[in-house]
N, C-alpha and C positions, 0 to 999 in steps of 0.2 A: 715838828721834828721830822727830819728826813733820814734817809739811809746814806751814811757817808761811805763812799766807795772810791778807791783810787785805782786808776788804770796806769800800769807801768809798762813802758816800751822796753825796759831792761830790768835786770836783777842787780840791785845795788846793795852790796853787803859791806860790813866793816872790816877793817884790818884785823888779822888774827891776834894781834897784840891786845885788842880790846877783850878778848876771851882770856888770854894769859894773865891780864891784869884784873880779872874778875869783874869787868864792867859789863860784859855781854855774854849771852849764851853762845856756845860753840857754833850752833846753826845760824846765828846772826852774822857770822864772820866768813870771810873767804877762806876756804880750806887751805891749809898749809901744803905746799907742793902739790897743787891740784894737777891732775893728769888727764890727757885726752882719753876719751872712752869710759872714764869712771863716772859713777853716779854718786851725788852728794845730796844731803838734806839742807834745806834752808828754812829760816824763820824770820818773819817780818811783822812788826806791829801794825795793826790796822787791817781793814778788809780790802785786800788788793786783788786785782785781776791782771793776769799775764797772758800774752799771746802764746798759745800752745801748739800752733800748727807750723812752726818753723823756728829758725834760729834767732836768738836775741843776744845782745851783748851782756857779759858779766862785767860789772864795774865795781870799783871801790868807792864807798862814800865816807865822808868825814862828818856828815850831817849837814843840815841846812842847804841841801841840794848842791853841795860841793862834791863833784863827781870826777873820777879819773877817766882817762881814755879807756876804751875796751881792753880788758885783760884776756878775754876768751870769748868764743862763740859757744853758746849753750842752747839746749832745748829743755824747756820745762816739761817734765814728765807727768807731774801731778801737782795739784794745788788745792788746799783745803782751808776753809775758814772755820775758826773755833773761838770759844771764849776762854780767857785765862784771867782770873780775878775780875770778872765782869767787863773785860775789855776785849774787843775783837783782835784777833791775830790771824795771820796766814802762814801756813807751813806747807812744805812740799818737797819735791825731789827734782833735781836737774842733772842732765848729762852733759859733760864737756865734749864738744865736737872738735874744737881747735883752740890751742893755746897760742896767744900772740906774744911776740917779742916787743915789749913796751918801748925799747930803745929804737925800734924801727918806725919811721914816720908814716909808713903805709896806712892808708885809710881802709878800714875793714867793714864799716857800716855807713850807709847813706840814709839817714833817717831810720826807718824800720827795715830797710832792705840790706841784706848782706852783700858786700861787693866781692865778686869772685876774681 
């Protein structure tokens, strides 16, 4: 038996409707009307590691690795692993650095690097 750890180059959260429909916790979802400069909490199932020394994209996930284009550029401020019902979870806080206009086809990230 090994230690299952996932390394994530982005933060992928669910649509806020998943919370409104009682399918997910609020922290598992993209905050409604998220704003530049604000700090939000996140929650992900599994033991996950995030890059914390720079900006990463905030994405919407529908599950099964179905991801949106970047919605915002964020910085992970803290990330903690814990057990909930004997399963590993990751919780933390992120700060929104820039909100993107999803109708604009401009590229904001090239792999891990933010495009200026």
